[in-house]
C-alpha positions as CSV (number, residue, x, y, z in Angstrom):
1,M,54.2,53.1,31.1
2,A,52.0,55.0,28.4
3,F,52.2,58.7,28.6
4,N,48.7,59.9,29.8
5,R,47.7,63.5,28.9
6,R,45.4,64.5,31.6
7,N,47.9,62.9,34.2
8,F,50.7,65.3,32.7
9,L,48.4,68.3,33.0
10,Q,47.5,67.8,36.4
11,K,51.4,67.5,37.4
12,A,52.0,70.7,35.6
13,G,49.6,72.4,38.1
14,M,48.0,75.1,36.1
15,A,45.0,75.8,38.2
16,S,44.8,77.1,41.8
17,A,46.8,78.6,44.5
18,A,46.5,75.8,46.6
19,A,48.7,73.5,44.7
20,F,51.8,75.8,45.2
21,A,53.2,73.4,47.9
22,S,51.5,70.2,47.4
23,S,54.3,68.3,46.0
24,L,54.7,64.7,47.6
25,F,58.1,65.0,48.0
26,Q,58.1,69.0,49.1
27,P,61.3,70.6,50.1
28,A,62.0,72.0,53.5
29,W,61.9,75.7,51.8
30,S,58.5,75.0,50.7
31,R,57.4,73.3,53.9
32,N,58.4,76.7,55.5
33,L,56.7,78.7,53.4
34,E,53.2,77.1,53.7
35,K,53.6,77.0,57.5
36,A,54.6,81.0,57.6
37,L,51.4,81.4,54.9
38,N,49.1,79.4,57.3
39,K,50.3,81.2,60.1
40,C,50.0,84.6,59.1
41,S,46.6,84.1,57.4
42,A,44.9,86.3,59.5
43,T,47.6,88.8,60.0
44,P,46.7,92.6,58.2
45,P,48.8,93.0,55.1
46,D,49.7,96.4,56.7
47,E,51.4,94.5,59.8
48,L,52.6,91.7,57.6
49,A,54.8,94.2,55.4
50,S,57.5,94.7,57.8
51,D,57.6,91.4,59.4
52,E,60.9,90.0,58.4
53,D,60.7,87.0,59.6
54,F,57.8,86.4,57.3
55,W,59.3,87.7,54.1
56,Y,62.6,85.7,54.9
57,Y,60.3,82.6,53.8
58,I,59.5,84.2,50.4
59,Q,63.0,85.1,49.7
60,Q,63.7,81.3,50.3
61,S,61.7,80.6,47.2
62,F,64.2,82.3,45.0
63,T,67.7,81.5,44.0
64,V,69.1,84.9,43.9
65,S,72.8,85.3,43.9
66,P,74.2,86.1,47.3
67,S,77.1,88.3,45.6
68,L,75.1,90.9,44.9
69,I,72.3,92.9,45.8
70,N,69.7,93.0,42.9
71,L,67.7,96.1,42.6
72,N,66.9,96.6,39.2
73,N,63.8,94.0,39.2
74,G,62.3,96.7,37.1
75,G,64.0,95.5,34.1
76,V,63.1,91.9,34.8
77,S,62.4,90.0,37.6
78,P,64.0,86.5,38.7
79,A,61.4,83.6,39.0
80,P,60.8,81.6,42.2
81,K,62.1,77.9,42.5
82,T,58.8,76.3,41.5
83,V,58.3,78.5,38.3
84,Q,62.0,77.5,37.4
85,D,61.5,73.9,37.5
86,A,58.0,73.8,35.8
87,M,59.7,75.5,32.8
88,K,62.8,73.1,32.9
89,R,60.5,70.2,33.2
90,F,58.4,71.4,30.3
91,Y,61.5,71.7,28.3
92,D,62.9,68.2,28.9
93,Y,59.2,66.8,28.1
94,S,59.5,69.1,25.0
95,N,62.8,67.7,23.8
96,E,61.6,63.7,24.3
97,A,59.6,64.2,21.2
98,P,59.1,67.9,20.3
99,S,56.3,68.1,17.6
100,Y,54.1,65.4,19.9
101,Y,55.1,67.0,23.2
102,M,54.7,70.5,22.3
103,W,51.5,70.6,20.2
104,R,49.5,67.8,21.3
105,V,50.4,67.8,25.4
106,L,51.9,71.1,26.4
107,D,49.7,73.2,23.9
108,Q,46.5,71.5,25.5
109,G,47.3,73.8,28.8
110,R,46.6,76.8,26.8
111,E,43.1,77.3,27.5
112,P,43.3,76.7,31.3
113,L,46.3,79.2,31.4
114,R,43.9,81.7,29.9
115,A,41.4,81.0,32.2
116,N,43.7,81.3,35.1
117,L,45.4,84.7,33.7
118,A,41.8,86.1,33.3
119,K,41.1,85.8,36.9
120,L,44.2,87.6,37.5
121,A,43.1,90.5,35.3
122,G,39.5,90.3,36.4
123,C,38.3,90.0,32.8
124,N,36.5,87.6,30.4
125,A,39.2,84.9,29.2
126,E,37.9,85.5,25.8
127,E,39.9,89.2,26.1
128,I,43.0,87.6,26.9
129,A,45.8,86.6,24.3
130,I,49.1,84.9,25.6
131,N,52.3,86.6,24.1
132,R,55.9,87.1,24.7
133,N,55.7,90.6,26.4
134,S,54.3,94.1,26.8
135,S,56.2,95.8,23.9
136,E,54.9,92.7,21.6
137,G,51.3,93.3,22.9
138,L,51.3,97.3,22.5
139,E,52.8,97.0,19.1
140,T,49.9,94.7,18.1
141,V,47.7,97.3,19.0
142,I,49.8,100.2,17.5
143,F,50.4,98.7,14.2
144,G,46.7,97.0,14.3
145,L,44.4,100.1,14.6
146,T,42.9,101.5,11.5
147,L,44.3,105.0,11.4
148,K,44.6,107.2,8.6
149,E,46.9,110.1,7.4
150,G,45.7,113.3,9.6
151,D,44.2,111.0,12.5
152,E,46.0,112.2,15.8
153,V,47.2,110.0,18.7
154,V,48.0,111.2,21.9
155,L,51.1,110.0,24.1
156,S,54.0,111.0,26.4
157,K,57.5,111.7,26.6
158,Q,57.8,109.8,29.4
159,D,56.5,106.5,27.6
160,Y,58.6,103.4,27.0
161,P,61.2,103.9,24.1
162,N,59.6,100.4,22.2
163,V,56.1,102.0,22.5
164,V,57.5,105.4,21.0
165,H,59.3,104.1,18.5
166,A,56.4,101.9,17.3
167,W,54.1,105.3,17.4
168,Q,56.9,107.1,15.3
169,Q,56.8,103.9,12.7
170,R,53.1,104.9,12.1
171,E,53.5,108.4,11.8
172,Q,56.7,107.8,9.1
173,R,54.7,105.2,7.2
174,D,50.8,106.6,7.6
175,K,51.2,110.1,8.4
176,V,49.4,109.9,11.4
177,K,50.1,113.2,13.7
178,L,51.8,112.5,17.0
179,V,50.8,114.8,20.0
180,W,53.1,114.8,22.8
181,V,52.5,115.5,26.6
182,N,55.3,116.2,28.5
183,L,54.8,115.2,32.3
184,E,56.7,117.0,34.8
185,L,57.6,114.3,37.8
186,P,56.8,113.0,40.2
187,S,53.4,114.6,40.9
188,E,50.3,113.8,43.3
189,D,48.2,116.4,41.3
190,E,45.3,114.2,39.9
191,S,43.9,117.2,38.4
192,Y,47.1,118.1,36.6
193,L,48.0,114.8,34.7
194,V,44.6,114.3,33.8
195,K,44.5,117.9,32.4
196,Q,47.6,117.1,30.3
197,Y,46.1,114.4,28.4
198,V,42.9,116.0,28.1
199,N,44.4,119.6,26.8
200,A,46.1,117.5,24.3
201,F,42.8,116.1,22.9
202,S,41.3,117.4,19.7
203,S,38.4,116.3,17.7
204,K,41.1,114.7,15.4
205,T,42.4,112.3,18.5
206,K,41.5,108.7,17.7
207,A,43.9,107.0,20.4
208,V,45.6,107.9,23.8
209,N,48.6,106.1,24.8
210,I,48.7,105.8,28.5
211,T,51.5,104.2,30.8
212,H,50.0,102.8,33.9
213,I,53.0,103.2,36.0
214,I,56.3,105.2,34.2
215,N,58.8,102.8,34.3
216,W,61.6,105.4,35.0
217,T,60.6,106.6,38.2
218,G,57.7,104.6,39.2
219,Q,54.6,107.5,38.7
220,I,51.4,105.9,38.8
221,L,48.9,107.7,36.6
222,P,45.4,107.8,36.8
223,V,44.5,105.8,33.9
224,R,40.5,105.7,34.6
225,K,40.2,109.4,34.8
226,I,42.1,110.2,31.4
227,A,40.5,107.0,30.1
228,D,37.0,108.4,30.9
229,E,37.6,111.7,29.4
230,A,38.8,109.9,26.1
231,H,36.1,107.9,25.9
232,K,33.5,111.0,25.9
233,R,35.5,112.3,23.0
234,G,35.2,108.7,21.2
235,I,39.3,108.3,21.7
236,E,40.4,104.7,21.7
237,V,42.7,104.1,25.0
238,V,45.8,102.0,24.8
239,V,47.1,101.0,28.3
240,D,50.9,100.3,28.8
241,G,50.3,98.2,32.0
242,A,54.0,96.7,31.6
243,H,54.5,97.3,35.2
244,S,51.1,97.0,36.7
245,L,49.8,94.0,36.7
246,A,50.7,91.9,39.6
247,H,52.4,94.9,41.0
248,F,49.6,96.5,43.0
249,A,45.8,95.6,43.4
250,F,43.3,96.8,40.2
251,T,41.7,94.9,37.4
252,I,41.9,95.7,33.7
253,P,38.3,96.5,33.4
254,E,38.7,99.1,36.3
255,L,40.9,101.0,34.2
256,G,38.7,101.6,31.4
257,A,41.3,100.6,28.8
258,D,40.4,99.1,25.4
259,Y,43.7,97.6,25.4
260,F,46.3,96.4,27.7
261,A,49.5,94.9,27.7
262,S,51.9,93.6,30.5
263,S,55.0,91.5,30.9
264,L,54.5,88.7,33.2
265,H,58.2,88.4,33.8
266,K,58.3,91.4,35.9
267,W,55.8,91.4,38.6
268,L,54.2,88.4,38.5
269,Y,57.7,86.4,38.2
270,A,56.6,84.1,34.9
271,P,59.7,83.1,33.1
272,I,61.3,85.4,30.9
273,G,59.8,86.1,27.7
274,S,56.1,85.7,28.5
275,G,53.4,88.4,28.5
276,V,49.8,88.8,28.0
277,L,47.4,91.2,25.9
278,Y,44.1,92.4,26.7
279,V,41.5,93.5,24.0
280,R,38.1,94.8,25.2
281,R,35.7,92.1,23.6
282,E,33.8,94.2,21.0
283,K,37.4,95.9,19.9
284,I,38.8,92.1,18.8
285,K,37.3,92.3,15.3
286,N,38.8,95.4,14.2
287,L,42.0,95.3,15.6
288,Y,44.7,93.4,12.9
289,P,46.8,90.7,14.4
290,L,50.8,91.7,14.2
291,F,51.5,88.1,12.8
292,A,48.9,87.4,10.0
293,A,45.9,85.1,11.1
294,N,43.7,82.8,8.7
295,D,40.9,85.3,9.6
296,T,42.4,88.7,10.5
297,L,39.0,90.3,11.1
298,T,37.4,87.3,13.2
299,N,36.3,88.3,16.9
300,D,38.5,85.5,18.4
301,I,41.3,86.9,20.7
302,R,43.3,83.6,19.8
303,K,44.1,85.4,16.2
304,F,46.7,87.5,18.4
305,E,48.5,84.2,19.2
306,Q,49.6,83.4,15.6
307,L,53.5,83.1,16.7
308,G,54.3,79.9,14.7
309,T,56.6,77.7,16.8
310,R,56.8,79.1,20.3
311,P,58.1,78.1,23.6
312,F,55.8,76.4,25.3
313,Y,57.7,75.2,28.1
314,I,57.9,79.1,29.0
315,E,54.1,79.4,28.5
316,Q,53.0,76.7,30.9
317,A,55.3,77.6,33.7
318,I,53.4,80.9,33.9
319,G,50.5,78.9,35.6
320,K,53.2,78.2,38.5
321,A,54.3,81.8,38.6
322,I,50.2,82.5,39.2
323,E,50.1,79.9,42.2
324,F,52.9,81.6,43.6
325,H,51.5,85.1,43.5
326,D,48.1,83.8,44.7
327,A,49.8,82.2,47.5
328,I,51.4,85.8,48.7
329,G,48.4,87.5,47.7
330,I,48.4,90.8,46.0
331,E,47.4,93.0,49.0
332,R,50.4,91.5,51.2
333,K,52.4,91.8,48.1
334,Q,51.5,95.4,47.1
335,K,51.8,96.6,50.9
336,R,55.3,95.0,51.1
337,L,56.8,96.3,47.8
338,H,55.5,99.9,48.8
339,Y,57.2,99.6,52.2
340,L,60.4,98.7,50.7
341,K,60.6,101.5,48.6
342,N,59.5,104.0,51.5
343,Y,62.0,102.0,53.6
344,W,65.3,103.3,51.8
345,M,63.7,106.4,50.5
346,E,62.7,107.6,54.1
347,K,66.3,107.1,55.1
348,V,68.1,109.2,52.2
349,K,65.4,111.7,51.8
350,D,67.2,114.3,54.4
351,V,70.7,113.5,53.2
352,R,72.3,116.9,52.0
353,G,72.2,116.5,48.0
354,V,70.1,113.9,47.7
355,K,66.9,114.4,45.3
356,L,64.0,112.0,45.2
357,L,62.1,111.5,42.1
358,T,59.3,109.1,43.3
359,S,56.3,109.7,45.3
360,L,56.1,107.9,49.1
361,N,52.2,108.3,48.6
362,P,51.1,104.5,47.7
363,K,48.4,106.4,45.4
364,W,51.2,107.5,43.2
365,G,53.9,105.0,43.6
366,C,54.6,101.4,44.6
367,A,58.0,99.4,44.2
368,I,59.8,101.5,42.0
369,G,61.8,104.4,43.3
370,M,64.3,106.9,41.6
371,V,67.2,108.9,43.3
372,A,69.5,111.7,42.0
373,I,72.4,113.4,43.6
374,E,72.7,116.8,43.1
375,G,76.0,117.8,41.1
376,K,76.4,114.2,40.4
377,K,75.8,112.2,37.2
378,P,73.4,109.0,37.7
379,S,76.1,106.7,36.2
380,E,78.4,107.5,38.9
381,L,76.4,106.6,41.4
382,D,75.2,103.6,39.7
383,A,78.9,103.0,39.3
384,F,79.9,103.5,43.2
385,L,77.3,101.4,44.2
386,F,78.2,98.3,42.1
387,N,82.0,98.7,42.9
388,N,81.8,99.4,46.7
389,Y,78.7,97.3,47.7
390,K,77.7,95.2,45.0
391,V,74.2,96.8,44.4
392,H,73.2,96.5,41.3
393,T,70.7,99.1,40.0
394,T,70.1,101.1,36.4
395,T,70.9,104.3,35.1
396,I,68.2,106.7,33.8
397,N,68.5,109.4,31.3
398,W,65.5,110.0,29.3
399,E,63.8,113.2,28.4
400,N,63.4,115.3,31.7
401,I,64.3,112.2,33.7
402,S,67.7,111.6,35.2
403,G,68.7,109.4,38.5
404,V,69.1,105.8,39.6
405,R,66.1,103.6,39.6
406,I,65.8,101.5,42.4
407,T,63.7,98.5,42.4
408,P,63.4,96.2,45.3
409,N,61.1,92.8,45.1
410,V,59.6,90.6,47.5
411,Y,63.1,88.5,48.0
412,T,64.8,92.0,49.1
413,T,65.6,92.4,52.7
414,T,65.8,95.5,54.7
415,K,69.2,94.4,55.3
416,N,69.9,94.7,51.5
417,L,68.4,98.1,51.6
418,D,70.5,99.4,54.8
419,T,73.6,98.5,52.5
420,L,71.8,100.7,49.9
421,V,71.4,103.5,52.2
422,E,74.9,103.3,53.5
423,G,76.2,103.7,49.6
424,I,73.9,106.6,48.8
425,T,74.6,108.2,51.8
426,N,78.5,108.0,51.4
427,F,78.2,108.7,48.0
428,A,76.3,112.0,48.4
429,R,79.0,113.2,50.9
430,L,81.9,112.8,48.2
């Protein structure tokens, strides 16, 4: 039977959330999830956040290890079965005749995927480039901006290391001046947070780097307020959205960002090594691509996708991740993630010696939480949790931040978090 490209792309399921559970031979877990989604379609997200029966069906969509409790989803999240299966299927197709199936078949799905990513981000498809992670996207911007000696860039000491190092490289090579903001976190004082950036602006400031949600502590920054102040002064706004896209509800245009990048293998649950770069339409032309394009000053967003041979099987499986995300719904997802963070934090906040480094207010934090124990090293708590409870977390020591980061996800159960709470409580009593 001859290969039919149109049929293949239809089977790949790159368009709608309705296709999530539409396979002819639908497995039991998928049928059960579909029933649960239909049954709860009218239930308010606030009420559904604590419905363990509903979220049990979401959990069954994943293949997470039963031998440990993974609470480091902030690093990289596992993908649901549908995404894993799609990636494996596309990889098998690629290897039947790589140059044909990759370039002439799978690559034809990039424009539908771009359109779906734009819907997710709430922007124009001509402002979205598909890449491998937020570091790649942000470094495209950092190295692509036209800056000269003496130009100033404002950034925070709490920004992500790859971003900090990229700006430092520009400082070394091009003699731009880096102006540092040092945030005291957690904070629920919007005025304080905005003022730290505004006070750092000068007539020489050309760009500001803002991390939407600080990866260390889960602090959400008031990006739009800072961006508005920057734009009043003609300053370009670069937003690190590595942890925010598909984590909580917003659109990229609402942020006032000129440039925005995110890793899709975090909160969208796309395959590992997938990301997205947003460039405001009028900014595309004058931003140089990280990898040389035929026309470096074209206003076509695709100039940022000149990666050479790429893992098409990873790229196209992003479509399944979007379907899964849409099936849950961003409001349900956000409420559940915030509920899980607050669930464990509420239970340990009054334990003697426990210090919480993340806000419980949904305006200032969502899934990511950080805890420290007075008189103890974060690495000691991290090791204690894993050795005694098989709870996997991560230790953070960066600038003025020191603690253990806890990041549950939609497949995490309250039973898992009860184990975490027991571990933190017992460690604090040692």
